[in-house]
Structure formats: structure tokens, C-alpha cells
N, C-alpha and C positions, 0 to 999 in steps of 0.2 A: 505422424507425431502431433499434428494439430488436433485430431479428435481426442487424443489422450490429454492434451493440455486444456482443451475445452472442458473436459470432465473435471480435471483438477481445479480449474478456475471456478467452475460451478460449485464444487464442494467447498472451496474457500469462501465464496460469497455466502453460501448457505450457513456455514459455520460462523461467519462474521455476523450475519443478521441474527442468528440464534443467540450468540454471545451478547450482542448489543441489546437484545430484548430481555435479558436477565435482570434481576433486581440489584445485583451487586455492582458497585461502581468499578471494582477492579476488573470484573468480567466485561464491563463496557469498554474499558481501555484495551483489553485483549482483543475484543471484537473490532475495535478501531484499527489496531495493528494488522489484523487479518484482512480487513477491508482494503487497506492501502496496499498490502502485498498482492491481493487478488487483482487490484486495478493495474499494478505494474506488470503482472504476468499477462493481463489482457492486452496491454499496449504492445508488449513484445510479440505475443501470438498473432495479433491482428496485422502486425508489420511483416510477418513471415519468418519462419524459423529456418533460414538457409545460412549455412556456414560460408564465410567468404573472407577474402583478404581485406586489409584496411583500404578505405576508399582513396588511395593515392594515385594520381595520374602521373605516369612516367613522362620525363622530359621529351618534348617533341610530338606527343600524341594528344588527341583531343579528348579521349576517354580512357578509363582504366582498363587493363587487360583482365579477362576472366570475371568470375563472380566476385562481387564486393559486398561488404556488410553495409547496411543502411545506417548512417550515423544519427538520423533524426529520432527514431524510437529510443536509441540509447541515451540521447540528450534529454528527451522527455522523461524517461524513467529516472535518470539521475536527478533531474529537477524535482520529480515527484517524491523521490526518496528523501531529499533534503527538506521539502515542505512537510512530509509526513513525520519526519523526526522532530521538526519544530512544533507541530501540532501535538505530537505525543508528549514532548517535554512540557508544554504548556498544560496539557490535560493532567499529567502526573502532579505537577505543582498545584494546580487547582484542586485536584482530588485530595491531596495531602492537607491543604488548608481547610477544605470543607470537612475532612475527617477530624481535624483538630477542634473545630468548632462544634460539630454535631455529635461526635463520638460514636458514629455508626457508619457502617458500610452499605446499609440498605437505602436504596433511592427513595422508598416510600417514607422513611423517617426523615429524610432531608427536605421534604416538602414543607414542613412546618418547623421553622427554626426559631420561633418566638418563645418556645418553652425552655 
């Protein structure tokens, strides 16, 4: 499963970089979303894709029984999702305001706002 996920993550990173290099500011935001999703998948894949029970230790034992899921990558990805949503919200508001001022979606037209 890990080789398939590595290919999927590589495709997501490639698509994100391609979209971020486009001249449209909307495509830039789509690339930003793809990049954050690829990073989240990378964290999950690097932690290992094993199914397991919740990491609960039964009473009287020193460690859980059987395979358990690692909660650290889940916490990291949850934090990354919240941060990515905040950055995306800020970018959308910033883009909307820039579009109202410049009246263009092209990044090259946004370089000179004095006209």
C-alpha cells in the first residue's frame, strides 16, 4: 500500500506545483489546497499505514494488547488541516480584495496597481 500512496503523493505534489505556477490566482489557491492535502498524506504514509485499535491501555497492564494506531500522526494531520483551512480562508479573502481593486485574475496584471 505504501508504494501506491507514494505515487499518489507524488502526483498530488506535481499537480500542486503545476497549479501554483499558473498565472491565474484561483489556480494558485487550488494548488495551495492540493499541496496541503499532499503534505497530510505524506505524514500519514511516513507514519505507517497499519490498522489497529485505539491506543488504550487496559487496567492492570503496562502496555496495550495487540496492534494499536499511532495517535501522533493523527494529531499532526488534524493540526495541519486546521492551519491549512486558516491559510486558505485568508488567501481567499485576500484574493477577493485584490480582484476588487485590480479587476483581473491574472497575476501579471496585479504587479502594477498604480494604473
